C-alpha positions in Angstrom: -10.9 -29.3 -18.3 -10.0 -26.3 -20.4 -12.2 -23.2 -20.5 -11.2 -22.4 -24.1 -14.2 -23.9 -25.8 -16.4 -21.2 -24.2 -14.1 -18.5 -25.6 -12.9 -19.5 -29.0 -11.1 -16.2 -29.6 -9.3 -16.1 -26.2 -5.6 -16.3 -25.8 -4.3 -19.8 -25.2 -3.6 -20.7 -21.6 0.1 -20.2 -20.9 0.5 -17.2 -23.3 2.9 -14.6 -21.8 2.2 -10.9 -21.8 4.8 -8.6 -20.1 6.0 -11.4 -17.8 2.5 -12.7 -16.9 1.2 -16.1 -17.9 -2.4 -16.4 -18.9 -4.0 -18.7 -16.3 -7.6 -18.6 -17.3 -10.4 -16.6 -18.9 -12.4 -14.6 -16.4 -15.0 -13.1 -18.7 -15.8 -11.8 -22.1 -17.6 -8.5 -23.0 -18.6 -6.9 -26.2 -15.3 -5.0 -26.4 -12.8 -7.1 -24.6 -11.7 -10.3 -22.9 -10.5 -10.4 -19.3 -7.9 -13.0 -18.1 -6.2 -13.9 -14.9 -2.5 -13.6 -15.2 0.3 -14.9 -13.0 3.9 -13.6 -12.8 6.2 -16.6 -11.8 9.0 -14.2 -10.7 7.1 -11.8 -8.5 4.4 -14.4 -7.6 1.8 -11.7 -8.2 -1.5 -12.1 -10.0 -3.2 -9.5 -12.1 -6.5 -9.2 -14.0 -5.6 -8.4 -17.6 -8.3 -6.9 -19.9 -7.6 -7.3 -23.6 -8.9 -4.9 -26.2 -10.8 -7.3 -28.5 -14.1 -5.9 -30.0 -16.2 -8.8 -31.1 -17.5 -8.8 -34.7 -14.5 -6.9 -36.1 -11.6 -8.7 -34.5 -10.2 -12.2 -34.9 -6.9 -13.9 -34.3 -4.0 -15.3 -36.4 -1.3 -17.7 -35.1 -3.3 -18.1 -31.8 -2.2 -14.7 -30.4 -2.1 -11.9 -33.0 -5.3 -9.8 -33.2 -6.5 -8.7 -36.7 -9.3 -6.3 -37.5 -11.7 -5.8 -40.4 -10.1 -3.5 -43.0 -13.4 -1.5 -43.2 -13.0 -0.6 -39.5 -9.3 0.3 -39.5 -9.9 4.0 -38.6 -12.4 3.4 -35.8 -10.2 0.6 -34.3 -7.2 2.8 -34.3 -9.2 5.6 -32.6 -10.7 3.2 -30.0 -7.4 1.5 -29.2 -5.7 4.8 -28.6 -8.6 5.9 -26.4 -8.4 2.6 -24.5 -4.7 3.3 -23.9 -5.3 6.9 -22.8 -8.2 5.8 -20.5 -6.0 3.1 -18.9 -3.2 5.7 -18.3 -5.7 8.1 -16.7 -7.0 5.3 -14.4 -3.5 4.4 -13.4 -3.4 7.8 -11.6 -6.4 6.9 -9.4 -5.4 6.1 -5.8 -8.2 5.3 -3.3 -8.5 2.5 -0.7 -11.8 1.5 -2.1 -11.0 1.6 -5.8 -9.1 -1.3 -7.5 -5.7 -0.2 -8.7 -5.2 0.0 -12.5 -1.5 -0.9 -12.8 -0.3 -0.6 -16.4 -1.0 -0.5 -20.1 0.9 -2.9 -22.3 0.8 -3.0 -26.1 1.2 -6.5 -27.5 -0.3 -8.8 -30.2 -1.4 -5.8 -32.3 -3.7 -4.7 -29.5 -3.6 -3.4 -26.0 -3.9 -4.8 -22.4 -5.0 -3.1 -19.2 -3.4 -4.6 -16.1 -5.4 -4.4 -12.9 -5.0 -5.4 -9.3 -6.4 -8.9 -8.7 -8.9 -8.7 -5.9 -9.7 -11.8 -3.8 -13.1 -12.0 -2.3 -16.7 -12.1 -3.5 -18.9 -9.8 -5.4 -21.6 -7.8 -3.8 -24.1 -9.9 -5.6 -22.7 -13.1 -4.1 -22.5 -11.4 -0.7 -26.2 -10.3 -1.0 -27.3 -13.8 -1.9 -25.5 -15.2 1.1 -27.1 -12.7 3.4 -30.6 -13.2 2.0 -33.4 -12.1 4.3 -30.9 -11.6 7.2 -29.6 -8.4 5.6 -30.2 -5.2 7.5 -30.2 -1.7 6.1 -27.4 -0.7 8.5 -25.2 -3.5 7.0 -25.9 -2.3 3.5 -25.0 1.3 4.5 -21.7 0.0 5.9 -20.9 -1.4 2.5 -22.1 1.6 0.5 -20.4 4.3 2.5 -16.9 3.5 1.4 -18.2 3.1 -2.2 -19.7 6.6 -1.9 -16.3 7.9 -0.8 -14.7 6.2 -3.8 -17.3 7.7 -6.2 -16.9 11.2 -4.8 -13.2 10.9 -5.4 -13.9 9.7 -9.0 -16.3 12.5 -9.6 -13.8 15.1 -8.2 -11.4 13.9 -10.9 -14.0 14.6 -13.6 -14.6 10.9 -14.2 -17.9 8.9 -14.4 -17.7 5.3 -13.5 -20.5 4.2 -16.0 -20.6 0.6 -14.8 -21.8 0.4 -11.2 -23.5 -2.9 -10.5 -23.5 -5.6 -7.8 -20.9 -7.6 -9.9 -18.6 -4.6 -10.1 -18.4 -4.1 -6.3 -16.2 -6.6 -4.6 -16.1 -7.5 -0.9 -12.5 -8.4 -0.1 -11.5 -11.1 2.3 -10.8 -8.5 4.9 -14.3 -7.0 4.5 -13.3 -3.9 2.6 -15.7 -3.1 -0.3 -13.9 -2.2 -3.6 -15.2 -0.4 -6.7 -13.9 -2.3 -9.7 -14.0 -2.5 -13.5 -14.5 1.1 -14.6 -16.8 1.5 -17.6 -14.4 3.8 -19.5 -14.4 1.2 -22.2 -18.1 1.6 -22.6 -17.8 5.2 -23.8 -15.2 3.9 -26.3 -17.6 1.2 -27.5 -20.5 3.7 -27.7 -18.6 6.0 -29.9 -17.0 3.2 -31.9 -20.2 1.5 -32.7 -21.6 4.8 -34.3 -18.4 5.1 -36.4 -17.8 1.4 -37.4 -18.7 0.3 -40.9 -19.9 -3.0 -39.5 -22.6 -1.3 -37.4 -21.8 -3.7 -34.6 -23.3 -3.0 -31.2 -21.1 -3.8 -28.2 -23.5 -3.4 -25.3 -22.6 -0.2 -23.6 -25.3 -0.4 -20.9 -25.7 -2.9 -18.1 -29.3 -4.2 -18.0 -31.2 -3.0 -14.9 -28.4 -0.8 -13.6 -27.5 1.7 -16.4 -29.4 5.0 -16.6 -31.4 5.7 -19.8 -29.1 8.4 -20.9 -26.2 6.0 -21.2 -27.7 4.5 -24.3 -27.9 8.0 -25.9 -24.7 8.6 -27.9 -25.3 12.3 -27.8 -25.9 12.5 -24.0 -23.3 14.2 -21.8 -23.1 12.0 -18.7 -22.6 13.6 -15.3 -22.5 12.2 -11.7 -26.2 11.7 -11.7 -25.6 8.7 -14.0 -23.7 7.0 -11.3 -26.3 8.0 -8.8 -28.9 6.1 -10.8 -26.7 3.0 -10.9 -25.9 3.2 -7.2 -29.6 3.6 -6.5 -30.3 0.5 -8.6 -27.7 -1.5 -6.5 -29.4 -0.5 -3.3 -32.8 -1.3 -4.8 -31.5 -4.8 -5.6 -30.1 -5.2 -2.0 -33.3 -4.2 -0.2 -35.8 -5.9 -2.5 -33.9 -9.0 -3.6 -34.3 -8.2 -7.3 -33.0 -5.4 -9.6 -35.3 -2.6 -10.8 -37.0 -2.8 -14.1 -34.6 -2.0 -16.9 -34.5 1.7 -17.9 -35.0 0.9 -21.6 -38.2 -1.1 -20.8 -39.5 1.6 -18.6 -39.1 4.1 -21.5 -40.9 1.8 -23.9 -43.7 1.2 -21.4 -44.1 5.0 -21.0 -44.5 5.3 -24.8 -46.6 2.2 -25.5 -48.6 1.9 -22.3 -48.5 5.5 -21.0 -47.2 4.3 -17.6 -43.8 3.7 -16.0 -43.4 0.1 -15.0 -41.0 0.9 -12.1 -42.1 -0.6 -8.8 -41.5 1.7 -5.8 -39.2 0.5 -3.0 -42.1 1.0 -0.6 -44.0 -1.8 -2.4 -41.0 -4.1 -3.2 -38.7 -3.9 -0.1 -38.3 -7.0 2.0 -36.6 -5.3 4.9 -37.5 -2.2 7.1 -36.3 1.1 5.7 -36.4 4.7 6.9 -38.8 6.8 4.8 -35.9 9.1 3.8 -34.1 6.1 2.3 -37.2 5.0 0.4 -37.5 8.5 -1.1 -33.8 8.7 -1.9 -33.8 5.3 -3.8 -36.9 6.2 -5.7 -35.6 9.6 -6.7 -32.2 8.2 -7.7 -34.0 5.9 -10.1 -35.9 8.6 -11.9 -35.7 8.4 -15.7 -35.0 12.2 -15.7 -31.6 13.1 -14.4 -33.0 16.5 -13.1 -35.2 14.6 -10.6 -32.4 12.6 -9.0 -30.0 13.6 -6.2 -27.5 16.0 -7.8 -24.4 14.3 -6.3 -23.3 11.2 -4.4 -23.1 13.4 -1.3 -26.8 14.3 -1.5 -27.6 10.6 -2.2 -25.7 9.5 0.9 -27.2 12.2 3.1 -30.7 10.8 2.2 -29.7 7.4 3.4 -28.4 8.7 6.7 -31.3 11.1 7.4 -33.0 9.4 10.3 -35.5 12.2 10.8 -38.4 10.3 9.2 -40.2 7.3 10.7 -39.1 3.8 9.9 -41.3 2.3 7.3 -42.0 -1.3 8.2 -42.5 -3.2 4.9 -44.3 -6.5 4.6 -41.9 -9.0 3.0 -42.7 -9.9 -0.5 -41.9 -13.0 -2.5 -38.4 -12.8 -3.8 -37.1 -13.9 -7.1 -33.7 -15.6 -7.3 -31.2 -13.4 -9.0 -28.4 -15.3 -10.7 -24.9 -13.9 -10.1 -23.5 -11.9 -12.9 -20.0 -12.7 -14.3 -17.2 -10.8 -12.8 -14.5 -10.2 -15.4 -11.1 -9.6 -13.9 -11.5 -10.6 -10.3 -11.1 -13.8 -8.2 -14.3 -15.4 -6.9 -15.0 -16.7 -3.4 -13.1 -19.9 -4.0 -9.8 -18.1 -4.6 -7.0 -18.8 -2.2 -6.9 -16.4 0.8 -3.9 -14.4 1.7 -1.5 -15.9 4.3 -2.5 -14.6 7.8 0.1 -12.3 9.3 2.3 -13.1 12.3 0.9 -11.0 15.2 4.2 -10.5 17.0 5.9 -9.3 13.8 3.0 -6.9 13.0 3.3 -5.4 16.5 7.0 -4.8 16.0 6.4 -3.0 12.8 3.7 -0.9 14.4 6.4 0.6 16.6 8.7 0.9 13.6 6.1 2.7 11.5 5.0 5.0 14.3 8.5 6.2 14.8 8.9 6.8 11.1 5.7 8.7 11.0 6.4 10.9 13.9 10.0 11.7 12.7 8.8 12.5 9.2 6.1 14.8 10.4 8.1 16.6 13.0 9.6 19.3 10.8 7.6 22.6 10.4 6.4 23.2 6.8 9.2 21.2 5.1 9.6 21.6 1.3 9.2 18.3 -0.6 12.5 17.8 -2.6 10.8 16.2 -5.5 9.3 19.2 -7.2 10.1 22.9 -7.0 7.2 25.4 -6.3 7.2 28.9 -7.6 5.2 30.3 -4.8 4.9 29.6 -1.1 2.5 30.2 1.7 2.4 33.8 2.9 4.3 32.9 6.1 7.1 30.4 5.8 10.2 29.6 7.8 13.1 32.1 7.2 15.4 29.2 6.4 16.2 28.7 2.7 14.5 26.0 0.6 17.7 24.1 0.3 18.2 24.1 4.1 14.8 22.4 4.6 15.6 19.9 1.9 18.7 19.0 3.7 16.8 18.6 7.0 14.2 16.5 5.3 16.9 14.2 4.0 18.5 14.0 7.5 15.1 13.2 9.0 14.6 10.4 6.5 18.0 9.0 7.2 17.2 9.0 10.9 13.9 7.2 10.1 15.8 4.5 8.3 18.4 4.0 11.0 15.8 3.9 13.7 13.6 1.5 11.7 16.4 -0.8 10.9 17.6 -0.8 14.5 14.2 -1.9 15.6 14.1 -4.5 12.9 17.4 -5.9 14.1 15.8 -6.6 17.5 13.2 -8.9 16.1 14.9 -12.0 17.5 16.6 -13.2 14.3 20.2 -14.5 14.6 22.5 -12.8 12.1 25.5 -14.8 11.1 26.7 -12.6 8.3 29.1 -9.7 8.5 30.0 -7.0 6.1 33.4 -5.2 5.9 35.4 -3.4 3.3 37.6 -6.4 2.4 36.5 -7.7 -1.0 38.0 -11.2 -0.5 36.3 -11.6 2.9 32.9 -10.6 1.4 33.4 -13.1 -1.5 34.2 -15.9 0.9 31.2 -15.1 3.1 28.9 -15.1 0.1 30.3 -18.4 -1.0 29.8 -19.9 2.4 26.3 -18.6 2.5 25.5 -20.0 -0.9 26.8 -23.4 0.2 24.8 -23.4 3.4 21.7 -22.2 1.5 21.6 -25.5 -0.4 20.6 -27.2 2.8 18.2 -24.5 4.0 14.4 -24.3 3.4 13.4 -21.2 1.3 12.1 -19.3 4.4 15.4 -19.6 6.1 17.3 -18.6 3.0 15.0 -15.5 2.7 15.6 -14.5 6.3 19.4 -14.8 5.8 19.0 -12.4 2.8 16.9 -10.1 4.9 19.6 -10.0 7.6 22.2 -9.1 5.0 19.9 -6.3 3.6 19.3 -4.9 7.1 23.0 -4.8 7.7 23.6 -2.9 4.5 20.9 -0.4 5.5 22.4 0.1 9.0 25.7 0.8 7.4 24.2 3.4 5.1 24.7 1.3 1.9 21.1 1.8 0.8 21.6 0.8 -2.9 23.0 -2.6 -1.7 20.3 -2.8 0.9 17.6 -2.4 -1.9 19.2 -5.2 -3.9 19.3 -7.3 -0.7 15.6 -6.7 0.0 14.7 -7.5 -3.6 16.6 -10.8 -3.3 14.7 -11.5 -0.1 11.4 -11.0 -1.9 12.4 -13.4 -4.6 13.3 -16.1 -2.0 10.5 -15.5 0.5 7.7 -17.3 -1.5 4.6 -17.4 0.7 6.5 -16.4 3.9 4.4 -13.3 4.4 6.2 -12.2 7.6 9.6 -12.0 5.8 8.0 -10.4 2.7 6.5 -7.6 4.9 9.9 -7.0 6.6 11.6 -6.8 3.2 9.1 -4.5 1.7 9.2 -2.1 4.6 13.0 -2.2 4.7 13.2 -1.5 1.0 10.7 1.3 1.3 12.9 2.9 3.9 16.0 2.7 1.8 14.2 4.1 -1.2 13.1 7.0 0.9 16.6 7.8 2.0 17.7 7.8 -1.7 14.7 9.9 -2.6 13.3 7.2 -4.8 9.8 8.2 -3.8 7.8 6.4 -6.6 9.6 3.1 -5.7 9.0 3.8 -2.1 5.3 4.3 -2.8 5.1 1.0 -4.8 6.6 -0.9 -1.9 4.3 0.7 0.7 1.3 -0.1 -1.6 2.3 -3.7 -1.5 2.6 -3.4 2.3 -1.0 -2.0 2.4 -2.2 -4.9 0.3 -0.7 -7.3 2.9 -1.8 -5.2 5.9 -4.9 -3.3 4.7 -6.2 -2.3 8.1 -3.0 -0.8 9.6 -3.5 3.0 9.8 0.3 3.6 10.0 0.9 2.0 6.6 -1.4 4.6 5.0 0.2 7.3 7.0 3.7 6.3 5.7 2.6 6.1 2.1 0.8 9.4 2.5 4.1 10.9 3.6 5.9 9.4 0.6 3.3 10.9 -1.7 3.8 14.3 0.1 7.6 14.1 -0.5 6.8 13.3 -4.2 4.5 16.4 -4.3 1.5 14.2 -5.1 -0.8 16.0 -2.7 -4.2 14.6 -3.7 -3.0 11.1 -3.2 -1.3 12.0 0.0 -4.6 13.3 1.4 -6.5 10.1 0.4 -4.0 8.0 2.4 -3.9 10.4 5.3 -7.7 10.4 5.4 -7.8 6.6 5.4 -5.3 6.6 8.3 -7.6 8.9 10.2 -10.6 6.7 9.5 -8.7 3.6 10.7 -7.4 5.3 13.8 -9.0 8.7 14.6 -7.2 9.0 18.0 -3.7 9.9 16.6 -2.9 13.6 16.4 -0.1 13.0 14.0 -2.4 11.8 11.2 -4.4 15.0 11.4 -1.1 17.0 11.4 0.1 15.2 8.3 -3.1 15.9 6.4 -3.0 19.5 7.6 0.5 19.9 6.3 -0.6 18.5 2.9 -3.6 20.9 2.8 -1.2 23.7 3.5 0.8 22.8 0.4 -2.4 22.7 -1.6 -3.2 26.1 -0.3 -6.4 24.8 1.2 -5.9 26.8 4.4 -9.4 26.3 5.8 -9.0 22.5 5.7 -5.5 22.8 7.1 -6.9 24.9 10.1 -9.5 22.2 10.7 -6.9 19.4 10.7 -4.5 21.2 13.0 -7.4 22.0 15.3 -8.1 18.3 15.5 -4.5 17.6 16.2 -4.4 20.2 19.0 -7.6 18.6 20.5 -5.8 15.3 20.6 -2.4 16.6 21.6 -2.8 20.0 23.3 0.9 20.1 24.4 2.4 20.1 20.9 3.8 23.5 20.0 4.2 22.2 16.4 0.4 22.0 15.7 -0.2 25.5 17.2 2.6 26.9 15.0 1.3 25.2 11.9 -2.3 26.4 12.6 -0.9 29.9 13.1 0.8 29.7 9.7 -2.5 28.7 8.1 -4.3 31.6 9.8 -1.6 34.0 8.6 -1.9 32.6 5.0 -5.5 33.8 5.2 -4.4 37.2 6.5 -6.0 36.4 9.8 -3.1 37.9 11.8 -4.8 38.0 15.2 -5.5 34.3 15.3 -2.1 33.6 13.9 -0.3 35.6 16.6 -2.4 33.9 19.3 -1.3 30.5 18.1 2.3 31.4 17.8 2.2 32.8 21.4 1.0 29.4 22.6 3.7 27.6 20.5 6.5 29.7 21.9 5.2 29.2 25.5 5.2 25.4 24.9 8.6 25.4 23.2 10.5 28.5 24.2 13.8 27.1 22.9 12.5 26.6 19.3 13.5 29.8 17.6 11.9 28.9 14.3 8.6 29.9 16.0 10.0 33.3 16.8 11.1 33.7 13.2 7.6 32.8 11.9 5.9 35.1 14.4 8.2 38.0 13.4 7.1 37.5 9.8 3.5 37.7 10.9 4.2 41.0 12.7 6.0 42.3 9.6 3.1 41.3 7.3 0.5 42.9 9.5 2.6 46.1 9.7 2.4 46.4 6.0 -1.4 46.3 6.0 -2.3 48.3 9.1 -0.9 51.8 9.6 -2.5 52.0 13.1 -0.3 49.2 14.5 2.7 49.5 12.1 5.2 50.8 14.6 4.2 48.5 17.4 4.2 45.5 15.1 7.7 46.3 13.7 9.0 46.7 17.3 7.5 43.3 18.2 9.1 41.7 15.2 12.4 43.3 16.1 12.1 41.9 19.7 11.6 38.4 18.3 14.8 38.8 16.2 16.6 40.2 19.3 15.7 37.0 21.2 17.0 34.9 18.3 20.3 36.7 17.8 20.9 36.8 21.6 19.8 33.3 22.6 19.7 30.9 19.6 22.5 28.4 19.2 22.4 28.9 15.4 21.9 32.4 14.0 21.4 32.8 10.2 22.4 35.7 8.0 18.7 36.1 7.3 18.1 36.9 10.9 20.4 39.9 10.8 19.1 40.9 7.4 15.5 41.0 8.5 16.3 42.8 11.7 18.3 45.3 9.6 15.3 45.9 7.4 13.1 46.5 10.5 15.6 49.0 11.9 15.6 50.8 8.5 11.8 51.0 8.5 11.9 52.4 12.0 14.5 55.0 10.9 17.4 53.5 13.0 20.2 53.9 10.4 23.1 52.9 12.5 21.5 49.7 13.8 20.3 48.8 10.3 23.9 49.2 8.8 25.3 47.1 11.6 22.9 44.3 10.9 23.3 44.3 7.1 27.1 44.1 7.6 26.6 41.2 10.0 24.5 39.4 7.5 27.1 39.9 4.8 29.9 38.7 7.1 28.0 35.3 7.2 26.9 35.2 3.6 28.8 37.8 1.4 26.5 37.5 -1.6 23.1 38.5 -0.1 21.6 41.0 -2.5 19.1 42.5 0.0 21.8 43.3 2.5 24.0 44.7 -0.3 21.1 46.9 -1.5 20.4 48.0 2.1 24.0 49.2 2.5 23.8 51.2 -0.7 20.5 52.7 0.2 21.9 53.9 3.6 25.2 55.0 2.2 27.2 52.4 4.1 
């Protein structure tokens, strides 16, 4: 039976938008219609929100949107704001926030494409729990949502639409914040401008704060605090709080607020601190609420007060609210993953993670930086880029070699003879006619793996893409293809494509810490440090026992110049892996970047003791001595001599000596007044690299 009679202005079922077919209508709001879309090529589903303000919009020819002529200007403004808001939301990356994927203009309007989340709403989850709900269970759900809101607020955004129907509990148990209310502020401004005077409903009854109805109010995080408090109120009492607009009217007409305190309405036992926090968060005056999500959460976790045992009260059945844009509990669950294959890929991902994180302070090749940390390796930027590329190549080879040992039988060979390849492909196509889709997909995967092992990564990517088209619901093969394609994209420095593949891997394996670690590294290579930190933090949450995850986040914090956070991360890595010279050296670098030379030198001393043959640590320690010499006259001569001793060891014992090693030692000799030794080192530097300006200038200064 068609759903269209309920939504006479909705797009017909089967309408195509950017490759997606409209499957059904999920919900209708004052300013838009939300559909479920399905892409028959990629087999992906998406929630698609159409810009369609009721009252001033209608359709022609079943699909084209037309607007009232009187509202042309406001519609143009609102549609542009909808586009820009969607683009901004596409930048958000958080494990507990639904992904906004794209903006597509079509049918004289615009469409927001969002990740389709399978699971149930918090409202449905609460109804199923009933009186069996505990406050601890509710905090478990709210903590990740608080994390997500803190991230949103750090990006200068307000959600504006927090309610039990806009929090999803995925099939794997992960709570997700969905359906941002950015469109509400568009509607609020539009309704004040529109000639029609149409109201679009910018507040959600029971959950929106009173200031959200004021078109002149400037909302801040306390608006979301109110809504989150209302969600918790509904959870612990079984009913939502009295609507803010009614409370305001009651104050005016009756002289009293009709709000019922949690202490009177709760049906479960709550700590007194939680009761106080919920009541404060639902204050009509923003100034009386917790100032931030962090303060709100602290109140819920403060166990200092006595537990208040509340007598259960009669509950009122709360009907579930519509959930535009997301699958309900009846949606088909994802195919369970093959345990043996997942274990193989844990090894694969772990190797990739450790190899990619093994280089000291690499420079991401995706974006140049005009300034660096105070203490860096003496190697050139291009040298580190080359090393990063080599490391990534090693990752791919190692990962593919592991993949080749999964137990599949490969009956396809690749060589340089075109005719042989053509014949092989022909034979494969003939054989594929008799193979089930999963077998055909595995054959394509074998071919792609072979290309990757041979270093033909462009062909490998094409092969993995073919595998994904053939794999259908074979989740094991899809995972292998996505991971293989991500590796090849990494070797070719296609970091955005690598991130997209790893994002799909995370959707299929959402609780594997290594997947977040790998995507975090890809974000780091792409110089998207905030997103890298989000993924690295999630990896730590899922597996807090791995030093490498703290080390990766520490490295990212270094590039953000957040040296305090970097020091904390490297300290955690050292706690978990006290034999790693790398973590001591990186913490030393962070200390030096804060001009804390004493702690930096202590860390480098440990790093050199643990790895005496790694001469990069000598170079970095020499730089610390040189920097301290420039700031302290009392230790200047001693520090310069210590730096010279480090370069003596490098030039005497290192297998590879760079022109910069001689040049820096020459500069030290010059500062110490040793002209002969300085001239000799500048000449040695120029013998290796004839066009080094500092060495040329040194020779001129010394008359050499």
